N, C-alpha and C positions, 0 to 999 in steps of 0.2 A: 492650352491645358493648363488644369490647375494641380500642382504637385504640392497641395498643403498638406503635409503629415496629420495635422490635427483633424482632419475631417474625419478619419476613420473611428472606430471604437477604439478606447485606450486600453492600453495593456494594462493588468494589474501589476501593482508594484512587485518587486523581487521578493519582498519578506512575506507577501501571500504566496506567492508561487511557490517558495520554500517550504512554508507550512504545510500546504498540499502535498508536497513531495515527502516529508517527513509523516503527514498522515497514513498516505497510502502506503509506503513502505512499513511503517508501524502495524498495520492494518494485515498487510501481506504474512508479517513476522509472526504475529497473533494468530492467524489461520493456520499456517505451516505447523507451528507448536501443536495446535488443538489436533489437527491430523495425525500427527506424529503420536501423540498421548491417545488417541483413540486406537490407532494400530496397535500401539503396546500393549494397551488394555485387553485388546482381541486377542493378541498373540497370547498373553499371561491366562486369558479365559480358555484358550483352546490348550495350554500347558506347555505351551514353549516357554522357556526360561530365556531372558536375555542375558 
């Protein structure tokens, strides 16, 4: 058997993984803020005050 660890696909460096984590987290926060703003605008349009 060949237990050579270098034969498989290389894992991306930790900095690239951290970058993807920050990118996905930031996108989710921006999306959540957008949904909250839309809901707040809809509530104000219906006459509901926050």
